[in-house]
SELUM-86894 format. One record per residue (C-alpha): x, y, z. Coordinates in nm, 2 decimals, padded with zeros to 4 digits. Each point is the difference from the previous one (the first is absolute). Example, Ala and Ser with C-alpha at 12.3 -4.5 7.8 and 13.67 -1.06 7.14 Angstrom:
{site {01.23 -00.45 00.78}}
{site {00.14 00.34 -00.07}}
//
This chain:
{site {03.57 -03.66 -18.56}}
{site {-00.31 00.22 -00.02}}
{site {-00.36 -00.04 00.10}}
{site {-00.10 00.14 -00.34}}
{site {00.04 -00.34 -00.14}}
{site {-00.09 -00.31 00.21}}
{site {00.23 -00.30 -00.04}}
{site {-00.08 -00.34 00.13}}
{site {00.00 -00.37 -00.08}}
{site {-00.32 -00.20 00.04}}
{site {00.01 -00.38 -00.05}}
{site {00.27 00.03 -00.27}}
{site {-00.15 00.31 -00.17}}
{site {00.22 00.31 00.01}}
{site {-00.24 00.29 00.04}}
{site {00.07 00.35 -00.11}}
{site {-00.28 00.24 00.09}}
{site {00.03 00.37 -00.10}}
{site {-00.12 00.21 00.29}}
{site {-00.02 00.37 -00.08}}
{site {-00.38 00.03 -00.04}}
{site {-00.01 00.38 00.01}}
{site {00.24 00.01 -00.30}}
{site {-00.18 -00.29 -00.17}}
{site {00.31 -00.20 00.09}}
{site {00.24 00.21 -00.22}}
{site {00.35 -00.14 00.02}}
{site {00.30 00.18 00.17}}
{site {00.36 -00.10 00.02}}
{site {-00.04 -00.17 00.34}}
{site {-00.29 -00.21 -00.13}}
{site {00.20 -00.11 -00.30}}
{site {00.30 -00.09 00.22}}
{site {-00.22 -00.20 00.23}}
{site {-00.15 -00.20 -00.29}}
{site {00.35 -00.07 -00.14}}
{site {00.12 -00.12 00.34}}
{site {-00.29 -00.24 00.04}}
{site {00.02 -00.14 -00.35}}
{site {00.37 -00.06 00.03}}
{site {-00.04 -00.18 00.33}}
{site {-00.28 -00.22 -00.14}}
{site {00.20 -00.10 -00.31}}
{site {00.21 -00.23 00.21}}
{site {-00.26 -00.09 00.26}}
{site {-00.13 -00.34 -00.10}}
{site {-00.30 00.03 00.23}}
{site {-00.13 00.29 -00.22}}
{site {-00.20 -00.15 -00.29}}
{site {-00.15 00.31 -00.16}}
{site {-00.04 00.38 00.05}}
{site {-00.33 00.19 00.03}}
{site {-00.01 00.37 -00.08}}
{site {-00.30 00.21 00.10}}
{site {-00.09 00.31 00.20}}
{site {-00.11 00.00 00.37}}
{site {-00.36 00.09 00.08}}
{site {-00.07 00.34 00.16}}
{site {00.07 -00.03 00.38}}
{site {-00.32 00.18 00.08}}
{site {-00.21 -00.17 -00.26}}
{site {-00.05 00.32 -00.20}}
{site {-00.07 -00.11 -00.35}}
{site {00.13 00.33 -00.13}}
{site {00.35 -00.11 00.12}}
{site {-00.03 -00.33 -00.19}}
{site {-00.02 00.15 -00.35}}
{site {00.28 -00.19 -00.16}}
{site {00.30 -00.23 -00.01}}
{site {00.26 00.27 -00.07}}
{site {-00.03 00.34 -00.16}}
{site {00.36 00.04 -00.10}}
{site {00.31 00.14 00.15}}
{site {00.06 00.29 00.24}}
{site {-00.03 00.27 -00.27}}
{site {00.01 00.29 00.25}}
{site {00.33 -00.12 00.14}}
{site {00.15 -00.05 -00.35}}
{site {-00.11 00.35 -00.11}}
{site {00.13 00.17 00.32}}
{site {00.33 -00.18 -00.06}}
{site {00.01 00.11 -00.36}}
{site {-00.02 00.36 00.11}}
{site {00.33 -00.07 00.19}}
{site {00.29 -00.23 -00.08}}
{site {-00.23 -00.29 -00.11}}
{site {00.19 -00.24 00.23}}
{site {-00.30 -00.13 00.19}}
{site {-00.19 -00.05 -00.33}}
{site {00.29 -00.19 -00.15}}
{site {00.02 -00.22 00.31}}
{site {-00.37 -00.08 -00.03}}
{site {00.01 -00.09 -00.37}}
{site {00.32 -00.20 00.04}}
{site {-00.15 -00.20 00.29}}
{site {-00.35 -00.03 -00.16}}
{site {00.14 -00.13 -00.33}}
{site {00.22 -00.26 00.19}}
{site {-00.32 -00.12 00.16}}
{site {-00.18 -00.01 -00.34}}
{site {00.28 -00.21 -00.14}}
{site {00.01 -00.23 00.30}}
{site {-00.37 -00.07 -00.04}}
{site {00.04 -00.07 -00.37}}
{site {00.28 -00.26 00.04}}
{site {-00.14 -00.15 00.33}}
{site {00.01 -00.38 -00.01}}
{site {-00.30 -00.06 00.24}}
{site {-00.36 00.07 -00.12}}
{site {-00.14 00.34 00.09}}
{site {-00.37 00.08 00.00}}
{site {-00.10 00.37 -00.01}}
{site {-00.36 00.10 00.09}}
{site {-00.05 00.32 -00.20}}
{site {-00.33 00.10 00.15}}
{site {-00.09 00.37 -00.03}}
{site {00.24 00.26 -00.13}}
{site {00.32 -00.13 -00.16}}
{site {00.21 00.27 -00.15}}
{site {00.36 00.08 -00.07}}
{site {00.20 -00.17 00.28}}
{site {-00.29 -00.23 00.07}}
{site {00.03 -00.13 -00.36}}
{site {00.38 -00.04 00.06}}
{site {-00.04 -00.24 00.29}}
{site {-00.30 -00.20 -00.15}}
{site {00.08 -00.04 -00.37}}
{site {00.31 -00.22 00.08}}
{site {-00.20 -00.24 00.22}}
{site {-00.07 -00.34 -00.15}}
{site {-00.37 00.03 00.10}}
{site {-00.19 00.33 -00.01}}
{site {-00.36 00.01 00.12}}
{site {-00.23 00.28 -00.11}}
{site {-00.35 00.08 00.13}}
{site {-00.30 00.22 -00.09}}
{site {00.17 00.27 00.21}}
{site {00.33 00.00 -00.19}}
{site {00.10 00.32 -00.17}}
{site {00.33 -00.03 -00.18}}
{site {00.20 00.28 -00.15}}
{site {00.35 00.14 -00.08}}
{site {-00.09 00.37 00.03}}
{site {00.35 00.14 00.01}}
{site {00.00 00.22 -00.32}}
{site {-00.26 00.22 00.18}}
{site {00.26 00.10 00.25}}
{site {00.30 00.03 -00.23}}
{site {00.14 -00.34 00.10}}
{site {-00.01 -00.32 -00.22}}
{site {-00.14 -00.35 00.05}}
{site {00.29 -00.15 00.20}}
{site {00.02 -00.29 00.25}}
{site {00.03 -00.25 -00.29}}
{site {-00.26 00.18 -00.23}}
{site {00.26 -00.01 -00.27}}
{site {00.00 -00.38 00.01}}
{site {-00.37 -00.08 00.07}}
{site {-00.19 00.26 -00.20}}
{site {00.15 -00.08 -00.35}}
{site {-00.07 -00.37 00.06}}
{site {-00.37 00.06 00.03}}
{site {-00.22 -00.08 -00.30}}
{site {00.04 00.23 -00.30}}
{site {00.05 00.36 00.09}}
{site {-00.18 -00.02 00.34}}
{site {00.32 00.07 00.19}}
{site {00.07 00.31 -00.20}}
{site {-00.35 00.12 00.06}}
{site {00.02 -00.05 00.37}}
{site {00.35 00.15 00.02}}
{site {-00.08 00.32 -00.18}}
{site {-00.36 00.07 00.11}}
{site {00.02 -00.14 00.35}}
{site {-00.34 -00.16 -00.07}}
{site {-00.16 -00.17 00.30}}
{site {-00.13 -00.35 -00.06}}
{site {-00.20 -00.24 00.21}}
{site {00.04 -00.35 00.13}}
{site {-00.18 -00.16 -00.30}}
{site {00.24 00.19 -00.23}}
{site {00.30 -00.13 00.20}}
{site {-00.13 -00.35 -00.05}}
{site {-00.06 00.04 -00.37}}
{site {00.34 00.16 -00.06}}
{site {00.19 -00.25 00.21}}
{site {00.10 00.24 00.27}}
{site {-00.20 -00.22 00.24}}
{site {00.04 -00.38 00.00}}
{site {-00.33 -00.04 00.20}}
{site {-00.32 00.20 00.06}}
{site {-00.23 -00.04 00.30}}
{site {-00.24 00.20 00.21}}
{site {00.17 00.21 00.27}}
{site {-00.22 -00.15 00.27}}
{site {00.16 -00.34 -00.07}}
{site {00.36 00.11 00.06}}
{site {00.03 -00.06 00.37}}
{site {-00.13 -00.36 -00.04}}
{site {00.24 -00.06 -00.29}}
{site {00.29 00.13 00.21}}
{site {-00.10 -00.22 00.29}}
{site {-00.01 -00.31 -00.23}}
{site {00.35 00.09 -00.14}}
{site {00.14 00.03 00.35}}
{site {-00.16 -00.33 00.10}}
{site {00.14 -00.18 -00.32}}
{site {00.29 00.21 -00.15}}
{site {00.11 -00.28 -00.23}}
{site {-00.34 00.02 -00.16}}
{site {00.02 00.37 -00.08}}
{site {-00.05 -00.03 -00.37}}
{site {-00.28 -00.25 00.03}}
{site {-00.19 00.22 00.25}}
{site {00.02 00.30 -00.22}}
{site {-00.12 -00.19 -00.30}}
{site {-00.29 -00.15 00.20}}
{site {-00.11 00.33 00.15}}
{site {00.04 00.21 -00.32}}
{site {-00.31 00.14 -00.17}}
{site {-00.08 00.10 -00.35}}
{site {00.05 00.38 -00.02}}
{site {-00.27 00.23 -00.14}}
{site {00.05 00.15 -00.35}}
{site {00.31 00.21 -00.05}}
{site {-00.03 00.36 -00.11}}
{site {00.36 -00.03 -00.13}}
{site {-00.11 -00.27 -00.24}}
{site {-00.26 00.23 -00.15}}
{site {00.27 00.25 -00.10}}
{site {00.29 -00.24 -00.07}}
{site {-00.02 00.05 -00.38}}
{site {00.00 00.38 00.04}}
{site {00.29 -00.01 00.24}}
{site {00.21 -00.21 -00.24}}
{site {-00.08 00.22 -00.29}}
{site {00.02 00.35 00.15}}
{site {00.29 -00.06 00.23}}
{site {00.20 -00.20 -00.27}}
{site {00.28 00.26 -00.03}}
{site {00.30 00.05 00.23}}
{site {-00.02 00.38 -00.07}}
{site {-00.23 00.21 00.21}}
{site {-00.07 00.24 -00.29}}
{site {-00.12 -00.30 -00.21}}
{site {-00.23 -00.13 00.28}}
{site {-00.16 00.35 00.04}}
{site {-00.05 00.03 -00.37}}
{site {-00.16 -00.35 -00.02}}
{site {-00.24 00.09 00.29}}
{site {-00.10 00.33 -00.16}}
{site {-00.05 -00.17 -00.34}}
{site {-00.22 -00.27 00.16}}
{site {-00.23 00.25 00.16}}
{site {-00.21 -00.25 00.20}}
{site {-00.10 00.08 00.36}}
{site {00.25 -00.25 00.14}}
{site {00.28 00.15 -00.21}}
{site {-00.09 00.35 00.11}}
{site {00.01 -00.12 00.36}}
{site {00.35 -00.14 -00.05}}
{site {00.13 00.31 -00.16}}
{site {-00.15 00.22 00.27}}
{site {00.17 -00.22 00.26}}
{site {00.34 00.01 -00.18}}
{site {-00.03 00.38 -00.01}}
{site {00.02 00.01 00.38}}
{site {00.32 -00.21 00.02}}
{site {00.36 00.11 -00.01}}
{site {00.11 -00.01 -00.37}}
{site {00.35 -00.07 00.12}}
{site {-00.09 -00.31 00.21}}
{site {-00.25 -00.13 -00.26}}
{site {00.29 -00.01 -00.25}}
{site {00.22 -00.16 00.26}}
{site {-00.27 -00.26 00.06}}
{site {-00.03 -00.08 -00.37}}
{site {00.38 -00.05 -00.03}}
{site {00.00 -00.20 00.32}}
{site {-00.25 -00.24 -00.15}}
{site {00.21 -00.06 -00.31}}
{site {00.32 -00.05 00.21}}
{site {-00.18 -00.21 00.26}}
{site {-00.14 -00.23 -00.26}}
{site {00.35 -00.08 -00.12}}
{site {00.15 -00.09 00.33}}
{site {00.04 -00.37 00.08}}
{site {00.11 00.05 00.36}}
{site {-00.22 00.18 00.26}}
{site {00.31 00.14 00.17}}
{site {00.09 00.19 -00.32}}
{site {-00.35 00.15 -00.01}}
{site {00.03 00.12 00.36}}
{site {00.34 00.15 -00.07}}
{site {-00.15 00.19 -00.29}}
{site {-00.29 00.12 00.22}}
{site {00.24 00.12 00.28}}
{site {00.19 00.21 -00.26}}
{site {-00.33 00.15 -00.12}}
{site {-00.11 00.07 00.36}}
{site {00.33 00.15 00.10}}
{site {-00.03 00.25 -00.29}}
{site {-00.37 00.07 00.00}}
{site {-00.03 00.11 00.36}}
{site {00.26 00.27 -00.08}}
{site {-00.22 00.14 -00.28}}
{site {-00.27 00.26 00.08}}
{site {-00.30 -00.20 -00.11}}
{site {00.02 -00.24 00.30}}
{site {00.00 00.26 00.27}}
{site {-00.27 00.20 -00.19}}
{site {-00.22 -00.31 -00.06}}
{site {00.01 -00.09 00.37}}
{site {-00.08 00.36 00.10}}
{site {-00.30 00.00 -00.23}}
{site {-00.14 -00.34 00.08}}
{site {00.12 -00.09 00.35}}
{site {00.08 00.32 00.19}}
{site {-00.22 00.29 -00.14}}
{site {-00.25 -00.23 -00.17}}
{site {-00.08 00.27 -00.26}}
{site {00.06 -00.26 -00.28}}
{site {00.15 00.27 -00.22}}
{site {00.36 -00.09 -00.05}}
{site {00.21 00.22 -00.22}}
{site {00.22 -00.25 -00.19}}
{site {00.34 00.09 -00.13}}
{site {00.02 -00.05 -00.29}}
{site {-00.37 00.06 -00.04}}
{site {-00.05 -00.15 -00.35}}
{site {00.09 -00.35 -00.13}}
{site {00.19 00.15 -00.29}}
{site {00.22 00.19 00.23}}
{site {00.12 -00.32 00.18}}
{site {00.30 -00.07 -00.21}}
{site {00.17 -00.34 -00.07}}
{site {00.31 00.15 00.18}}
{site {-00.20 00.07 00.31}}
{site {-00.14 -00.35 00.01}}
{site {00.35 -00.15 -00.07}}
{site {00.13 00.19 00.30}}
{site {-00.26 -00.16 00.23}}
{site {00.12 -00.35 -00.10}}
{site {00.37 00.08 00.03}}
{site {00.22 -00.24 00.20}}
{site {00.11 00.11 00.35}}
{site {00.35 00.00 00.14}}
{site {00.10 -00.35 00.10}}
{site {-00.03 00.07 00.37}}
{site {-00.36 00.13 -00.05}}
{site {-00.14 -00.28 -00.21}}
{site {-00.27 -00.23 00.13}}
{site {00.10 -00.36 00.09}}
{site {-00.20 -00.30 00.12}}
{site {00.04 -00.12 00.35}}
{site {00.34 -00.16 00.05}}
{site {-00.17 -00.32 00.13}}
{site {-00.14 -00.06 -00.35}}
{site {00.20 -00.14 -00.28}}
{site {-00.02 00.19 -00.33}}
//
């Protein structure tokens, strides 16, 4: 066990509280393992009625250390591993994806309070929950193409199932959306003010069988969604599964919003934007979440061995010059053969598998 995630049972509610405030609760392998162990134990514990997933408050009350639910995974560790034999990064992805799958198939209701920053790995542990509560503080994003990675942790399943081409837009641009947008898109099942959350959690712990009714009663009507204002443009301009076509559509449109999207895409790894576009197509066709996670593990295994990942992390995380030199640098130089190679099956002993405790 690790004190970076706090595990407890309170009146029939299994509590999982992320507790790495200085890293905005970014996940590491030990945290994922602890969450798996707890969820497996609670599956067969009839005293546990529901599971609550949130982040612990800052121990010293510093609001700067309570900025979010979960900012992602331990990218620095993954990048350092990628510079070597990749074994630690592979172990992290393998474990994290098993956790994502376990959350997706979990029989007992899970409520995730996605207050503050919810990115990458934070999306991966909250999107599978039956109930997802957003607030005015929520900032949701899958920003991986900006560091030469791709929208993993189930992104290939959840993003293409969003309305229209919204998932493609989020996957390629890494756009950040707010709690009202999450409610409008369906990412969040409930919306409420952040200052109500502790009272809601207390009510759920007092009456765990009434979880759904309590959330419905305490939910509020969210403010207008900025996403809704651009939904038609997203569906029209991101209609293609080819990056070159999307860029051409944005240039031809010429609106301020289209120019902003084109400028954003110009900062992303062309390789991983093309990977994300293919991932959306393949993910939409899967009928089993495990197949999606196997696909994502293959992509992750290959992508961390490509130069764009280490370079993207250098530019954004380590040196912070935000000037990555992508290879290939231009979309037209990212060939179909290169993209194919990043989706290639692994040797049988390397392939991802669900937890052996889970059937199918």
